[in-house]
N, C-alpha and C positions, 0 to 999 in steps of 0.2 A: 125538364124542370130543374132548377137549381136545388142542390141538396142543402136543406136548412141546417144540417149538422156537419157540413164540410168545415174543416179546420185548417188554419194557417198559424204562423207565429203570432200574428195580430190577435188571434183568438185568446192566447194566453192572457193578454192585458185586459180582456173583457171578462174572463171567467175565473181566473185563479187569484188566490190571496197573494199580494205582491211581496212575497218573501224571497223571490228569486228574480234574476235578470238573465234569462236564458239567451243564448246566441240567436242570431237571426234565422239560421237554418233549422229545419225540423228533420231529424233523421227518421227514416222509415224502414231501413234494412241494414243489417250488419252481417258480415261474414269474415271470419278470421280477424285480421287487423285492419279491415276496411269498413267504412260506412258509406251509405248513400242517402241523400236527402230527398225531399218531395219533388225536386226538379231533376232527380237522377244524377246529381253531381256526386263524385266520389271523393272520400277523404281518407288519409292515413290516420289511424287512431293512435296517438301518443299519450292519450289521457286515460283510457281504460275505465271510464266511468268513475274517475277519482280512485284509481288503484283497485278497482273491483273486478273488471273483466280480465282476470289474469290468464285465461286461456283463450282470449279473443271472444268474438261474437259467434254464437250458435255452434259451439264445439259439438261434434257429433256424439261423443260419449255422454255429454251432459244432456243432450236432447233425448238420447235413448233412456237414460236413467229417469228423467222426468216423465217421459211417455209411459214407461213401464209402471212407475209408481202411480201415475194418474189413473191407470186402469185398475188399481188395487185398493188404495186407501188414501184419502185426502186429509181428513182431520178427525181427531177424536177428543182433543183437549188433554190436559194433564191429569184428569181424573182416571185416565188410562195411559199406559205407556205404549210404545210402538217399536217395531223391529228396526226400521231405519235409524231412529234416534239412538237405540242401544248399540247398534253396530258402529255408528259414527263416534259415539262416546268412547267405545273400546279402542278405536283406531287413533283418536286424539290422545288418549291416555298412553297408548303404546309408543307414540311418537314424541312425547314430551315428558316433562317432570311431573305432570299432574296425576292425581288419583281420582278426582271427581270433576264432573262437568255440569254446568247449567246452561241450557239453550234458551235463546231469545231471538230477536228479530233484527237488531241493529247494533252498531258499535256503541251508541249512546245508552242503549238498554243494558248492554254487557257491562259498561263502566258503572252505570247506576247500581247494578247488582253487586259489582265489586266494592263500590264505596259503602254500600249498606252493609256488606259482609264485614269489611274491616272495622267499621264503626261498632257493629255488634260484637265482634271479637274483642275489641278494646274495652268497651264498657262492661262486658262480662267479667273482665279481669279487674277493672277499677273504673267506677263511674266517671272519673275525671280523665280517663285515657281515651280521648276522642280526637286529638289533633291529627289532621291529615296534612302532610307536607307535600306540596306540588311545586311546579317550576314555571317561571315566567315564559310567556309565549307558548305555553302548552295548549293542547286542544283535546277534550275528552268527550265531546258530545253536546247535545242541545237541550237536555233537560235542565231544570234549574239547578239541581245538584251538580251535574257534570260541567255546566258552564261556570259554576262557582269554583270548582276544582281547577278548571282550565285557567280561570283568572283574568281573561281578557275583557276589559270593559266593552269592547266592540260587540261581544256576544252576551254579556251578562247585564249590561246597563239598561235601565229603563223598565225593569221588571219588578221593582220594589225590593224589599229586604231579601238578601240572599242567605243561604245557610252559613252558619258561623263555624268556627273551629278549624278553619283552613288557612294555612300559611304558605305564601309563595316566596320562593328564593330564586336567585339567578341560576340558570341552567349551567351545568358542568362546574359549579363552584363548590368544591369539596369543603373548603373552610366555612362557608356559610351554612352548609348542612351540618357540619360538626358542631358549630356553635348554637344551632337551633334545635336539633333533635333532642328529645328527653324521654324520660319514662312515661310522660303523658302523651307521647306520640303513638298513635295506633297504626299509622301506615305512612310510607313514602311512595309516591306515585310518579313513575318515570316513563316517558316515551323514549325508547332507545334511539329513535330517529324522529325528531320533531317534524311532523309533516306540514301542518298549517303554519307552524312557526318559522318556516323557511328552509325545511329539509336540512336540519342541523343534527349531526350524529352526536350521541353521548360519547364521552371519552371513556376508555377502559378504566382509568383511575377513578373516575366519578362513579361508574357502575359498581366497581369492586368496593369502593368506600361506602356506597349506599347499602350494600349487602352487609358489610361489617358493622355499620352503625345500627342497622335494624336489628341485627342479632344482639348487639350489646344492650339495646334498650327494649328488647322484646316487642318490637314493632314488625309489621308485615311489609314486605317489599312487593309492590304491584307494578307489573310491566303492562303498559297499554300497547298492545301489538295489533290494534285494529287495522292500521294501515300497513304495518311491516310484516304481518304474518302470512303464512301459507306460501312460502317460497319467494316472496317479493324481493328479499335482500340477497338471495342466493343460498340461504339456509331455510329450512322449513319455518323456523321462527328466528327473529333477530337475536334473541338472547343467546342462541347457540354460537354466535360469533364471539361472544364475550366470555363464555365459560362461567357465567354467573346465573344461578337458578333463582327465580322468584318464588314467592308463596302463592301469589295470585297472578293470573294473566288473562287479558281479554283479547278476543279474536273476532273479526267480522270481515267486512269488505270482501276480500278475495275468497273467503271461506266457502261461499256458495257460487263463486264464479259468475256472479250477476244475479243469482237468486237470493232473496233476502233471508239471511240467517246470521246469527252471532252466537258466541259462546264465552262463558266465563269458566276458566279452568283454575283449580286450586288443589292444595294438598289435602290429605285425609283429615288431619287435625283441624285445619281451618274450616273445612266444609261442615263440620258437625255443629257449628253455631247457627246455621240456618235450618231450623226445624220446620216440619210441615205447617204451611200457612204463613210463614214469616216472609216469603217472597214468592213471586209467581209470574206467569206469562200465558195468556190464552193461546197464542199461536206458537210460542216457543217450542222448538223441537218437533214441529209438525212433520209428517211423513214425507211430503213433497220436498221441502227444503233439505231435510236430512238425507234423502236419497241422492239429491244433486250434490250436496257437500261431500257425501261419501265418494262419489265419482271423482270429485275434485281432488281430494286427498290421495286417492288411489293413483291419480295421474301425477300429481305434483311431488309427492313424497318419493322421489326417484333420483338417484345420484346423477344420472346423465342429464335429466331435465334441469336440476339445480346447477350443475356445472355449466349448462347452456345459458342460464341467467347471467352468470359471471362473465362468460365470453361475450354475450350481447351487450352487457354493461360496458365492457372495455371498448367495444366497437362504437357504441353510441357516445360515450364520453370523449373518445378521441375525435370523432367527427364534429361534435358540438364545440369542443375546445378549439378546433380548427376554424369553425365559423367565428367564434369569439375573437380569435387572433386577427382574422382577415377583415371582419366587419366592424369590430370595436364595440359591439353591444354587450358582450358578456365577460365576466370573470370566470376563472376555472370552475368546472362542474364539481359538485360535492354530493354525497349521499352514499347509498349502498345498493348493490344489485341494480334492479330496474325501478328504484324510487330515487330519482335524481333531481337535484335543485341546481338551477343555472342562475347565479346572481347577476343582476344587471350591472354593467360597468358604471363608474362614477358619473359619467356624462349622461347615462340613460336611467339613473335611479328613478324609481316611481313609475316606470313605463312598461312594466312587464305585460300588462293587459293589452298594450298596443301590439306586442309581439303575437299574443294569442289571436287578436283580431286579424292581423296581417296573415298569420298562419292559416286561418280559416279561408281567407281570400285565395290562398295558394293551395288549399286542399290538404292541410295537415292540422289536426286538432291537438292542442296542448292545454296546459293548465297554468295557474299561478299559485304561489304559496306566499301570499302577501303582495304588495305593490312592487317589491324589488327583486322577486325571484320567479323565474319561469320553472314550472314543475313538469317533469316527464315521467309517465308511469305506463309504458306500453305493455302489451301482452308478454308474458314470460316466454312464449313460444313464437313471438313475431318472426316471420321469415326474414332472412338477411336482406332479401330483395326489397321487402316492404320497409325495413329499417333504413336502408340506404335511400329509398325513394322519399321517405318521410324527411330525412335529413336534407335531401336536395330541395324539397319544397320549403323547409324551414329556412334554408340558406337564401332562397329566392325571396321569401318574406322579409328577412332581415335586410337584404340588399334594397328592397323597395323602401323600407323605413329609413335607411341611411340616405337614399336619394331624396326622399321627401324632406328629410331634416336639412339636407344641404340647400334645397330649394327654399325652404322656409327661412333659413338664416340669410340666404342671398336676398 
């Protein structure tokens, strides 16, 4: 008898709210840096669940941490605390600038908490000190507040009036920031590497100027490290490349290695404005997520592993740049560590999704960062053999597209 609950990709279009357009294949198993779909076909994973699966799929230490905690305690809510949350908070504080931690479930929730925090901090000082300065092409989540700070009409349009008091400036423009920030500014929000905006790194001058100007105007500096955190750039957090310390930082994605968890980190002084009942999260800091995230930080916060990220980054950049030179699809790679953007060449502008689709046909899974940029975010510990095989498959995919393009022109 046919199973009435058997599912395929077509099932998505029947049962799910159409907020996504998933690829045609449905993955059913992952191990390390490889995935297998319903038909048993294998893929090299250069996407990492959008920079989430930073230790690959089914890492044995994460499985052990989850299994052990699953037999002990799942959920108590925040009317009680729990040991895994307290241990994880201690380790995050020990490894960063922060004195205090708030746990939640996603990057959007972490940024929502951060933006509420800075607003409360500002208006406690002066009811008119509520301006948040953010930057063009930023992305900070999908809540109405976070898409408003992100500023892209693509994500915020069509939902009615959006929260006010938010100013957007050109990214990396020191002069624009200097001319706009004032004593009415409560915070400046920066992605040190704009992910959705095209994998664009912040300049050192820009980051240092943001810190200086925030200090001058008694505003808070917020670093959104949802995508760049937990070793993704070759340091535990990207701010450590710049030598500039924020007042508030958000972390998610790789923090749980695939298990949903996020954190807002801040200094002692700033933390005190959020009093009991002023913010919260039912599932935030639950024992299962925190146990897994503790295993992640124990593995990732290691000099040899972080050095390995830098070495893999060089190897991948060199190989993809070689594809670009030979095939003519790409301009030079940009980014940090294993969060890389591959801009499409002038002749291939707007066609990054075609590369992703061709890659899937050849057994390699990549991402886009807008229509003009291919995004690569493989596991931080991807074996060199898998890295090289993924590049070989990407090269074949690009060759196929070039040939198809020649045929179409002819």
